[in-house]
TISEMI-227816 format. One record per residue (C-alpha): residue number from 0; x, y, z. Coordinates in Angstrom, 2 decimals, decimal comma. Example, Ala and Ser with C-alpha at 12.3 -4.5 7.8 and 13.67 -1.06 7.14 Angstrom:
<atoms>
   nr       px       py       pz
    0    12,30    -4,50     7,80
    1    13,67    -1,06     7,14
</atoms>
This chain:
<atoms>
   nr       px       py       pz
    0   -11,10   -53,83    26,57
    1   -12,41   -50,63    25,00
    2   -15,78   -50,83    23,15
    3   -16,33   -50,13    19,53
    4   -17,88   -46,88    20,44
    5   -14,88   -45,89    22,54
    6   -12,49   -46,78    19,67
    7   -14,51   -44,91    17,29
    8   -14,57   -41,69    19,29
    9   -12,28   -38,96    17,49
   10    -9,84   -37,34    19,96
   11    -8,47   -33,88    19,28
   12    -4,82   -33,28    20,10
   13    -3,80   -29,55    20,41
   14    -0,35   -29,07    19,01
   15     0,08   -25,43    20,15
   16    -0,14   -25,78    23,76
   17     3,36   -25,87    25,10
   18     4,64   -27,22    21,87
   19     3,24   -30,70    22,70
   20     0,45   -33,14    21,54
   21    -1,34   -35,13    24,24
   22    -3,76   -37,98    24,10
   23    -4,42   -39,68    27,35
   24    -1,07   -40,32    28,73
   25     0,70   -40,21    25,36
   26     2,66   -37,32    24,18
   27     4,33   -36,03    21,09
   28     6,72   -33,17    21,59
   29     7,28   -30,44    18,87
   30    10,56   -32,41    18,15
   31     8,77   -35,58    17,62
   32     9,52   -37,23    14,00
   33     5,93   -37,77    13,74
   34     4,98   -34,04    14,26
   35     7,65   -32,95    11,95
   36     6,37   -35,21     9,14
   37     2,78   -33,95     9,78
   38     3,87   -30,28     9,71
   39     5,96   -30,95     6,50
   40     3,37   -33,10     4,57
   41     0,05   -32,00     5,79
   42    -1,22   -35,35     4,91
   43    -3,16   -38,12     6,80
   44    -0,92   -40,56     8,59
   45    -2,48   -44,21     8,68
   46    -1,07   -47,03    10,94
   47    -1,24   -49,67     8,24
   48     0,79   -47,54     5,77
   49     3,36   -46,71     8,22
   50     3,85   -50,53     8,93
   51     4,51   -51,31     5,15
   52     5,59   -48,47     3,37
   53     9,55   -47,85     3,29
   54     9,00   -43,96     3,10
   55     7,88   -43,99     6,90
   56    11,06   -45,84     8,12
   57    12,52   -42,84     9,84
   58     9,48   -42,26    11,94
   59     8,05   -45,81    11,92
   60     9,12   -46,92    15,42
   61     7,71   -43,82    17,11
   62     4,58   -43,66    15,14
   63     3,57   -47,32    15,78
   64     4,40   -47,12    19,48
   65     2,28   -44,05    19,65
   66    -0,71   -45,68    17,67
   67    -0,38   -48,68    20,03
   68    -0,45   -46,54    23,18
   69    -3,35   -44,45    22,05
   70    -5,37   -47,15    20,23
   71    -5,75   -45,12    17,10
   72    -5,47   -45,99    13,55
   73    -5,28   -42,76    11,81
   74    -3,85   -39,10    12,60
   75    -5,67   -36,48    10,64
   76    -4,05   -33,02    10,52
   77    -6,02   -29,91    10,78
   78    -4,35   -27,74     8,39
   79    -4,59   -24,05     7,05
   80    -2,77   -23,18     3,68
   81     0,31   -21,17     4,45
   82    -0,15   -21,62     8,26
   83     0,67   -25,32     8,51
   84    -0,64   -27,80    10,89
   85    -2,81   -26,23    13,71
   86    -3,68   -29,58    15,39
   87    -4,39   -33,38    14,84
   88    -7,35   -35,66    15,33
   89    -6,75   -39,29    16,36
   90    -9,27   -41,84    14,97
   91    -9,75   -45,47    16,18
   92   -10,86   -48,31    14,37
   93   -14,01   -47,94    12,06
   94   -17,33   -49,34    13,43
   95   -17,31   -52,09    11,14
   96   -13,51   -52,87    11,86
   97   -12,82   -52,55     8,28
   98    -9,48   -50,99     7,08
   99    -9,41   -47,27     6,13
  100    -9,48   -47,01     2,37
  101    -7,88   -44,38    -0,04
  102   -11,40   -42,88    -0,34
  103   -11,58   -42,55     3,55
  104    -8,07   -41,05     3,49
  105    -8,89   -38,38     0,94
  106   -12,22   -37,64     2,82
  107   -10,45   -37,34     5,95
  108    -7,69   -34,96     4,35
  109   -10,53   -32,72     3,02
  110   -12,17   -32,74     6,54
  111    -8,89   -31,70     8,16
  112    -8,59   -28,81     5,78
  113   -12,11   -27,57     6,43
  114   -11,80   -28,09    10,22
  115    -8,44   -26,24    10,13
  116   -10,03   -23,13     8,52
  117   -12,82   -23,32    10,88
  118   -10,55   -23,50    14,00
  119    -8,27   -20,77    12,69
  120   -11,18   -18,46    12,07
  121   -12,60   -19,17    15,37
  122    -9,12   -18,48    17,07
  123    -8,66   -15,22    15,37
  124   -12,21   -14,14    15,05
  125   -11,44   -10,96    16,98
  126    -8,51   -10,23    15,00
  127   -10,47   -10,64    11,74
  128   -13,23    -8,35    13,00
  129   -10,88    -5,74    13,99
  130    -8,93    -6,03    10,68
  131   -12,32    -5,50     8,86
  132   -13,08    -2,37    10,93
  133    -9,56    -1,01    10,35
  134    -9,90    -1,51     6,54
  135   -13,26     0,31     6,78
  136   -11,97     3,22     8,53
  137    -8,94     3,54     6,28
  138   -11,27     3,47     3,15
  139   -13,53     6,10     4,78
  140   -10,37     8,14     5,54
  141    -9,15     7,96     2,10
  142   -12,58     9,12     0,69
  143   -12,71    12,06     3,21
  144    -9,13    12,99     2,01
  145    -9,96    12,65    -1,66
  146   -12,98    15,19    -1,07
  147   -10,24    17,70     0,00
  148    -8,71    17,64    -3,30
  149   -10,07    19,93    -6,07
  150   -12,39    18,17    -8,48
  151   -12,99    21,04   -10,80
  152   -10,27    23,02   -12,63
  153   -10,43    26,89   -12,04
  154   -11,21    29,40   -14,60
  155    -8,14    31,52   -14,76
  156    -7,19    34,41   -17,03
  157    -4,52    33,36   -19,59
  158    -3,89    29,93   -18,18
  159    -5,45    26,62   -18,80
  160    -4,75    24,43   -15,87
  161    -5,70    20,83   -15,20
  162    -4,76    18,60   -12,33
  163    -5,44    15,10   -11,01
  164    -4,57    12,55    -8,26
  165    -4,84     8,84    -8,65
  166    -4,71     7,47    -5,11
  167    -3,01     4,21    -4,31
  168    -4,82     1,80    -1,88
  169    -3,99     3,16     1,42
  170    -4,29     6,74     2,71
  171    -1,26     8,79     1,34
  172     0,34    12,02     1,49
  173     0,06    13,60    -1,95
  174    -1,52    16,98    -2,17
  175    -2,34    19,51    -5,02
  176    -4,76    22,50    -4,59
  177    -5,91    25,92    -6,25
  178    -6,03    28,80    -4,09
  179    -8,06    31,40    -6,01
  180    -8,75    35,02    -5,48
  181   -11,72    37,24    -6,11
  182    -9,74    38,84    -8,88
  183    -9,72    35,44   -10,66
  184    -5,93    34,91    -9,84
  185    -4,71    31,45    -8,82
  186    -1,97    30,06    -6,55
  187    -1,17    26,50    -7,58
  188     0,19    24,04    -4,86
  189     1,57    20,69    -5,15
  190     3,09    18,62    -2,33
  191     4,19    15,26    -1,03
  192     4,24    13,93     2,66
  193     6,87    11,25     3,46
  194     5,48     7,85     3,90
  195     1,95     6,50     3,71
  196    -0,78     5,76     6,10
  197    -2,92     7,89     8,48
  198     0,03    10,05     9,78
  199     0,98    11,12     6,21
  200    -2,92    11,97     5,48
  201    -3,14    13,90     8,61
  202    -0,06    16,07     7,77
  203    -1,57    16,68     4,36
  204    -4,81    17,95     5,82
  205    -2,84    20,04     8,22
  206    -1,08    21,66     5,43
  207    -4,21    22,30     3,21
  208    -5,89    24,08     6,20
  209    -2,89    26,20     7,10
  210    -2,31    27,21     3,33
  211    -6,05    28,26     2,96
  212    -5,81    30,38     5,95
  213    -2,99    32,20     4,50
  214    -4,97    32,72     1,26
  215    -6,77    35,89     2,61
  216    -3,22    37,57     2,59
  217    -2,48    36,59    -0,88
  218    -1,30    40,06    -2,05
  219     1,02    40,43     0,86
  220     2,20    36,86     1,21
  221     5,01    35,79    -1,35
  222     5,44    32,07    -2,17
  223     8,63    31,90    -0,08
  224     6,97    33,70     2,91
  225     4,18    31,09     2,86
  226     6,47    28,27     2,83
  227     8,43    29,58     5,67
  228     5,29    30,15     7,71
  229     4,09    26,79     6,81
  230     7,26    25,12     7,88
  231     7,43    26,79    11,22
  232     3,83    25,47    12,02
  233     4,40    21,99    10,73
  234     7,74    21,67    12,70
  235     5,78    23,04    15,94
  236     3,43    20,16    15,36
  237     5,58    17,21    14,35
  238     9,20    17,92    15,36
  239    10,85    16,56    12,31
  240     9,06    13,15    12,68
  241     7,97    13,58     9,29
  242     8,45    16,00     6,33
  243     6,67    17,37     3,16
  244     7,82    18,38    -0,02
  245     6,06    21,34    -1,63
  246     5,94    23,64    -4,74
  247     3,89    26,81    -4,40
  248     3,36    28,93    -7,35
  249     1,69    32,25    -7,89
  250     0,29    33,22   -11,32
  251     0,38    36,77   -12,66
  252    -2,00    36,70   -15,63
  253    -1,19    40,13   -16,96
  254     2,46    39,39   -17,32
  255     1,99    35,56   -18,03
  256     4,55    34,47   -15,44
  257     4,83    32,27   -12,31
  258     6,52    33,37    -9,15
  259     7,29    30,20    -7,21
  260     9,19    28,96    -4,30
  261    10,04    25,18    -3,67
  262    10,58    23,14    -0,61
  263    12,47    20,24    -1,94
  264     9,80    19,05    -4,47
  265    10,49    17,29    -7,79
  266    11,47    19,00   -11,15
  267     9,33    21,56   -12,93
  268     9,13    20,37   -16,67
  269     8,57    23,46   -19,02
  270     7,72    22,84   -22,57
  271     8,55    25,90   -24,75
  272     6,61    26,06   -27,82
  273     8,75    28,72   -29,62
  274    11,79    26,33   -29,69
  275     9,63    23,16   -29,42
  276    11,85    22,11   -26,56
  277    11,64    20,89   -23,06
  278    13,60    22,10   -20,13
  279    13,79    20,55   -16,65
  280    13,93    22,95   -13,85
  281    15,39    21,66   -10,58
  282    13,22    23,19    -7,97
  283    15,49    23,07    -5,04
  284    14,75    24,18    -1,29
  285    14,54    22,16     1,80
  286    11,68    19,98     3,01
  287     9,18    21,38     5,26
  288     8,85    20,23     8,92
  289    12,30    19,03     9,33
  290    13,79    22,08    11,18
  291    12,34    25,06    12,91
  292    13,67    27,68    10,33
  293    14,25    26,81     6,56
  294    14,21    30,36     5,09
  295    17,96    30,24     4,31
  296    17,32    27,24     2,11
  297    14,07    28,80     0,23
  298    14,54    30,93    -2,93
  299    11,89    32,70    -4,94
  300    12,03    32,45    -8,64
  301    10,10    33,77   -11,81
  302     8,99    31,75   -14,72
  303     8,00    33,90   -17,57
  304     6,20    31,98   -20,31
  305     4,81    32,64   -23,59
  306     1,62    31,58   -25,18
  307     1,45    27,99   -25,91
  308     4,14    27,03   -23,36
  309     3,13    24,14   -20,73
  310     4,36    23,49   -17,43
  311     4,06    19,85   -15,74
  312     4,12    19,27   -12,16
  313     4,13    15,88   -10,54
  314     4,90    13,92    -7,35
  315     7,31    11,01    -7,24
  316     4,49     8,57    -7,47
  317     4,62     9,10   -11,33
  318     8,34     8,93   -11,82
  319     9,02     6,03    -9,34
  320     6,01     3,93   -10,66
  321     6,94     0,44   -11,28
  322     6,46    -2,02   -14,10
  323     5,86    -5,80   -13,64
  324     9,35    -6,37   -14,25
  325    10,53    -3,92   -11,54
  326    11,74    -1,09   -13,63
  327    10,83     2,59   -12,73
  328     9,20     4,89   -15,11
  329    11,63     7,72   -14,44
  330    11,95    11,32   -15,18
  331    13,70    10,85   -18,51
  332    10,74     8,88   -19,90
  333     8,29    11,40   -18,54
  334    10,41    14,22   -20,20
  335    10,51    12,44   -23,59
  336     6,81    11,82   -23,34
  337     5,99    15,53   -22,85
  338     8,31    16,43   -25,58
  339     6,52    14,21   -27,99
  340     2,80    14,97   -26,88
  341     2,92    18,61   -25,73
  342     3,06    20,36   -29,10
  343    -0,37    18,93   -30,34
  344    -2,27    18,53   -27,05
  345    -3,81    21,10   -24,58
  346    -3,25    20,86   -20,98
  347    -6,36    18,74   -20,17
  348    -5,50    16,26   -22,98
  349    -1,61    16,21   -22,11
  350    -2,51    15,19   -18,56
  351    -4,56    12,57   -19,58
  352    -2,04    11,17   -22,00
  353     0,71    11,22   -19,52
  354    -1,45     9,41   -16,88
  355    -2,47     6,73   -19,71
  356     1,13     6,11   -20,27
  357     1,92     5,61   -16,83
  358    -0,90     3,12   -16,44
  359     0,21     1,36   -19,43
  360     3,75     1,10   -17,85
  361     2,56     0,01   -14,58
  362     0,29    -2,72   -16,12
  363    -0,87    -5,27   -13,82
  364     1,75    -4,28   -11,17
  365     0,55    -2,85    -8,00
  366     0,38     1,01    -7,55
  367     2,26     1,60    -4,45
  368     2,04     5,53    -4,16
  369    -0,38     8,14    -5,26
  370     0,19     9,67    -8,75
  371    -0,42    13,33    -8,77
  372    -0,20    15,41   -11,97
  373    -0,73    19,14   -12,86
  374    -0,59    20,52   -16,36
  375    -0,75    24,47   -16,91
  376    -0,76    25,96   -20,40
  377    -0,43    29,75   -21,16
  378    -3,28    30,89   -23,25
</atoms>
């Protein structure tokens, strides 16, 4: 005859080992009706309730036999929300031999939840620590990446240019830059690496380093030549495993014009003050890093602008931004917004207004991609 102390001793029943619950010589397999009920309900199972409540009829015989064989009165599941039942604890009679009350059952349910969380955290402690370290490293990587993006707009003859990037949570591949010369001229660059995460961020950093290496040869290197050379180096390193779109524009202040070349980037939006109209220019070209030679796909074009004209450059994080209902912002909305706001706002103000409209559209929805904008105004 077991003693009261022995009867009252909690006994932990690990479910996860080989799909079975063990207590002394008793076993409950993962296909047990009792285990399936506990997994589904995540509630305390009491012997007395099983005996009298019709809802337990499907598992009554198995449960009562198990209670009798193990000399237990209650099964308390150890639960974790969204993870289910990690294990169960079997309890014998109370020390005073009284029946378990509703208060006891509710208390045991709460204990099972707290114990389940503690056990889960203990089992996954190393994973949680590793995850925390990875999150810290990703955050640090993002901070470093953002330091490589211009935080001050350049002073350029006959041009007022303003750019920004609003990063998503993880490391991304958006890139914009100003490459200035001692003569006060500027090259404007905007690009977007496919995908997200560390590989995209590293490719973005690589592209920046290469482009700034070319900057010393500004007068002799055309936008098309620069994209050609950049593609060759990127392909040599990544062999087509990722790609990058890019627009490279060279500003000629005296003539108030851009010479540019595109590697598969988004449209150029051109607001024309004289006609108070907006033109969408398909940039064309072929992405960088996909093949060893792309010069046959690259073109060099001229954009001659008048005073008051504005040019808007962006990455797909803007046009593909989603609302809480799942719709996308889209190029047409961006074009319409520019048409309405460009006449009465300079480049700095217009950039800010575009971004505010994007944020209003996104609302509470998560921002899944970097948003990069550059607005240049001829003055």
